[in-house]
N, C-alpha and C positions, 0 to 999 in steps of 0.2 A: 536418216532426219527423224523419225519418231525417238529413237533410242536417244539422238544428240538434244531433243525437246524436253524427255524425260530428264537427261543428266544435269541440265540448265535448271530446271525447275527445283530438283534435290539443292543442288548448290544455292540457289537463292533463298529455299526454306531454311537451310542450316545457317545462312549468313543471318536470315530475319530471326532466327530462333535466337542466336549468340547475340544479337544487337538487341534481344528483349531480355535476356535472362541475364541475372546478376547476382553476384556472390559476395559474401564478406564472413571471413575468419580470422580467428585470433586465438592466441594462447597467453595466460597471463600466471606467473608465478609470484608468491607473497609469501613472507616470512612476518611474523608479530612476535612480540616477547613482553612478557609483564612484569612487574616486580610482586604481585600478590597473588594469590589464590585464585582472581579472576582478572580478565584483561578489563580495560577500561570501557566504557560505555558506549563511546563512537567507533571504538574498533571494531563492536561486536554487532550493532543495531543498524538496522536499514541496511543490511548487506543480504539480503533474502535467506536469511539463516542458514548459512555458508561457513561462518567461524560462530563458536560456541562461547559463552561466557567464562566456563570452567575450563581450565588449562593455561598454562604462564607461557607456555611456548605452542606456535602453531606454526604449519605451513599447509599453504592452500595453492594447488594447481588445478588451473580451469582452462577449459577450449571451449569454443563456440563456434558455430556455423550457422550463418544465416542465407537464404537464399529466396529469390522472387523471380517469377516468368511474368510479363505483361504480354497478354495476346493482343489487347486491343487497351483501349482507354475505358472501357466498359467490362474487361473481365481479366482477373489475374489470380495469381496461385503464390502461396505465400508459404513457407516452413521454415521451422530452425531448432536447434539443439544446443544447450549447455551442460555441460557436464563437470563436476568441481571433486578433486580428492582433496579431503581433510586429512592432515598426520597431526597429531599432537600426542603430549604427554597421556591424554585419557585414551588414546585410541585412533584407528582409523575408520574414515567413513566416506565411501563414494557415492556422491548424490548426482541424479539426474533433473539439476534444477529447473530446466525449463526442456519441453518438448511438444511441439505442435506445428499445424498445418492450418493454412487459410485461405478459404476460397471467397472471391470478391466481386463484385460490380461498382458502378458507379457510385451508386449510393449505399450499398447495404454489403456487411461482409460476414461470414460465417466462419467462426475459429473453433476448432477443437483441441485438449490438450492443456499441458502446464505451462503458464505462461505469467509473464509480470506485467505490471500496468506499467505505460510509459512513465518515464521519469520527466516531472517537470519543475517550475521555479529553480532551475538550474543545479538540481541535486543539492539543494542547501536547507530544504525545508525538513523540520522534525519527524513530519508524517506526510511528507508527499503532498502536502496541501488538504488533506483528508483525514479527519479524526479515525475515522472507520477502516480506512484500507491505505495503508501503508506500504513501504518496500521492505518492512521489517522482517517478515516469514517466510517461507519459501512458498513458491505459488503453489495452489492447490489445483488436480485436475477440474475441468468445467469444459461445459460448451456455450459459446456467447453468440449472440446474432445482435450485430449493432449498426448504427450507421457509420458511413466512413466521415468522421468528424463532425461538424455542424452543415446540415443542408438545409437550403430556403422552403419556407413555408409557402404553399403554392399561391394562396392569396394576399402575400404581401413580401415576396421575393427578396426585394430590396433592403427592407430593414428588420426583417423577421426571421429567424433559423431556428434548430432545435437540433438536438443531439440525444440520442436513444441507447440504450441496450438492456438486453435482457439473457441473463444466464443461468445455468443450473452446473452446479459443483458438487462433488464428493468428497469427503474427508476422510480420508483413507489411512489417518495414523491411529495410533493408540489412544483411545479417548474412554472414557466411562459410558457414555453412549455409543454404541458401536456403530461405525458407516454411516453417520447420519447424512443428509444432503444440505447443501448451503446457496439457495436461492437469493439471486440480486437483481434487481433493476434498477436503471437509471432513466430519469427524463430531466432534459436543461434545455430552456428556451432563451436564446439571446437576442436581444435588440441591439441593431446596429445604428447608433444615433447619426455617426459621419463616419469617414474613413479614418478618424484616430479614437474615435470612442465607442465602446462597446459593453453593454450591461448583460449579465447572466445571471438566473436564477432557478432554481429547480432543487432536484433531492436524490437521494439514495436510499433503498430499502433491501434489507436482508433478512432472510427467515432459515433458522435451522429448522429442518422438518425430517422424518422418519429415522431411521435406525432402529438398534435394539437398545433396550434400557435394562441394567439390570434391576430394577425395581418394578417397573412396567412391561417389561418384554418388549415384543415389536410394537414399534409405535406405529398409528394408523397412516396409510400409504394410499394410492391408488388415485384416480384421475379426479374422483368428488373432492375427498379429502386435500387434493394438491389445490383444488383452487380456494378450499379455505385457507389454506397457507398463504396463498400469495396475495389473497385480497383482504388479509388481516381479519378474519372474522373466527369467532370464537369455536371451540371446539364440540362436537356431539358426544354421545354418551359413550363412543369408543374411545374418546381420549382421557388422559390424566385428568383430575378434579381441577386443578389448576390453569387446564390450558379450556377447561369448559367455564370457567369463572372470568376469565381474561381473554386471552386469542390462543389461536394453535401454533403451536410451536415457541420458538425462542426468536422474537421479532425484535429488529432494532434499524435504525435508520438516521440520515442528517439531513439537514437542508443546507445549502448552499447559494451564497450571493456574492458575486464578482464584479468588479468594475475594471475594467482595463482603457488605459489614457495613453497615447505616444505623442510624446513632445518632441521638439527638435533636436535635443540630445540625448534623451532619455525613453524607456519605456516604462509604465507606472500599472502595476496590478495590485488592486485591493482586495481581499477576500473574507467572508466571515462563514464559519463552518459552525453549524448548530445541530447537537447529537439530542436523539430520543431513543428511549428504550420502550415505551408504551405510549398510551395516550395522553398522560399529563406533559411529556416531553413532546408529543406532536401540536399540543394545546399551548406550549410556551411556558408553563410552571416552571420549568428551569432555564428561563430565558437569561439567567444570567452565566450559564455554561456555553461556554463557544471557544473557538480556535480563531482568531485573528490573525492575519496575515499581511504583511507589506512586502512587495516585492520591487527593487528596480534594476532595471538593466540599461547601462550606459552604452552608448554607441562610440565606434571610433575605432581606430586601428590598434588593438591589442592594448585597451588604456590599462593603466597600474591598477585599478579598480574597476572590473567589468560588470559582475553583479552582486546586489546588497539584499539581504532577507532581513527581517525582524518578524517574531511570532508570539503570541502572548497566549496561553492556554490555561483555562479555567474552567474546572468541572468538579468542583467541590459542593455544590448546592445541590445538584440532584432532585430537583422539586421539594426539597426539604429534608428534615429529619426525622420525619416519621408518615407511617400511611394510616390514616384516620378518615375514614368517610363517613363516620357517624358523628353526632352532635350537633352542638350552635354551629352555625356556617364559618365563623372567625376561626374557629378550631379546626377546622377539616383541613385535611392536607393530604396531597397523591405522593408523597414521597419517598425516599429509599429504592431510586430507580438503580443502582448498582450496576453500573455501567459494565458490559462485556461478561458481566456474572447472569447465571440461571439456575433455577431450582431443580429443573430436568436435565438439559444439556450443560451438565456439571463441568465440563472440561473449558466453556465459556469461549469467548470469542479468541482462540488460538490455533495454532496448526504447527505440528511438532515441534512444539515447545516454546513457540515463539509467538507473540502477540500479534494479531491480523492487523490491528490498527496502530495508533500511536504508541510508539516504546515506553513512553513513561509511564505508562500503566504496567507495572512490573515490581517486582518480578513474579512470574508465575508460581502459584502452589503445587504441591503434589501430595498426594493420598500415601496411604500405608505401603502399596503396591509401586510406587513411583511415577503413576500417571498423572498428567496435568488434572489439577481440581479447580483451576479458576484462575481468576488475578486477585491479588492479595492487595493492588493499591490502583484504587480510580478515583479518589478526590485528590487534585493536584492543582496547583497554581506553578505554572512554568514559563519562564522568558527564554527563549531562543535567538541567535542573532548566527547568520551564515553570509561569507562572503567569499569572494575570488576574483582573480584576476592575474595579470601577467607583470613579470620582472624585467625580461627581454623577449626577444621573438621567438627563443626556445623554450623559455622558463615560466612555468605556470605555479601559481600558489592558491592554496584553498585553506580556510579557517571555519571552525563551528563552535560555538559557547554557549552554554547552558546554567541555568539555574533554575530549582524545583524546588518547592515544598511541597511534600507527599505527607497525606493525613491516613494512609490506608483505606480502609472501608467504613461505612457507619457502621457495621457489624463486627468490626474488628480495627478500631481506630489505631493507628501508632501514637503513641505516648513514650518519649515527647515527638512533634512532627519532626519528620527526616527531611534534613535539608542537603541538598547535592549539588555542586558544581561539577560540569562535565565539559572539557576542553579537546579540541582535536585540530590538527594542523596537518598541511601536506605541502611540498615542494617536488614539482614534476620539471624534468629535463627532458625534452625530444631530440633526437638526432634529426640533423641536416640531412643525411643521405640514406637513411633507413627508417623503415616504419616502427619505431622502437622508441618506448618512452620508459624511463627510469624514474621512482619517484620514492622520497623519503617519508616516513607517516611519524607522527608523533601523537602522544594523546595522554590525558591526567584525569582524574577524579579527586573530588575532594568533599568530604561531609561524613554525614551519618547516614547509616551505622559502621561503613566502611571506613577504614584508615586511609590515607592516602594512596592511590595505585596511578603507577607510572607504566607506559608502553611505548615502545618504540618499534618501526619494522621498515621493510624494505619490498617494492614493488617492480616488478618488471612485466610489460605489456608489449607484445610484438602482433602487427595487425595485417592481415592478407587482405586484398581484395582483387 
């Protein structure tokens, strides 16, 4: 009798485990080719650094595996990995794009490893709706403590919610300052006006800190210095002189305001994202510089046009064309913000040769040894449009088009201003009987300094669940 009871308990436990354990796996094969010495812009960017600008023929083989185990509504474990093999006329590169594990409860989650941010705005945005952290570069390793989305504020649970995130990352690529840390925190407050309208405001803060500089040696670390970095305080006598005069480390961030509205036939989202590199940006001396986003999602059963996005990005002001703190008040200016660049952390806001933020800031510069030495172009004015929808039950389409005016930096301006048009389109056909999707890709760039670039490719995706 006791043996029978134990057997039944094991069977029930196995059944419960199977019910609560879910997996997803897939493989994807993609081949692209271009007409010039580089691939078109949207073939390369916002791809987690998996393809390279150089190399006119590239073949990418990807595989991913995701799993999650829900023990209850209050506790779950998740994990996943994504591996990519790139073969091109420039060589072969095996990449572990993502590798992570998560332990979470009802309100909080702790995640560690290399993992990408969730894709939002239908995958149509030029920078995933955020100037500072797009899907452009490969995810860097980090440990993240965050809320599970928006959670209610205790004293006003019906109309006020918040979302918070605190993470510490390690930049383990080849850099001028070796092995620095990248700290990030986020706080967003959301007001729920009614079931159809929400308003969100908050911001992000990033800090490069620590590491080993070829000029200053080992940069300050330790608990006391860490709190100087993450609170935006000036450095003490152990820091480089520039950190003593300004703030410790390389600090940057952004403010975000969003309005979401549900109508009878569509959902609307409006976003304004404002960058800052120092106090002048935090106090809106650079109020002209913003990323504006308008996103529409239409309801219906596979409509011809399902999602539409329009963005305008302007970053040419940067608090002014000079940094002058003395003299008559009318002549003072806290300018030359120089987004994504820094005097000590000279590799800038990049990882493994790709810009972490908006891909319009580029290309990256390299020093005499081939190490990334910052961003060559951060003063831009750019329009970006994206849309996708359905041609039939099995056939989907997606298109992107961008126009940018690129002025370089204040220190090294482009003369003349470089204008570029970048277009991308794809058509996907899914099988009725198999979890297989076949996609045809086309892309083209026009403008200066490059001559027209054309590209074409095919992709096959197989999903297993």
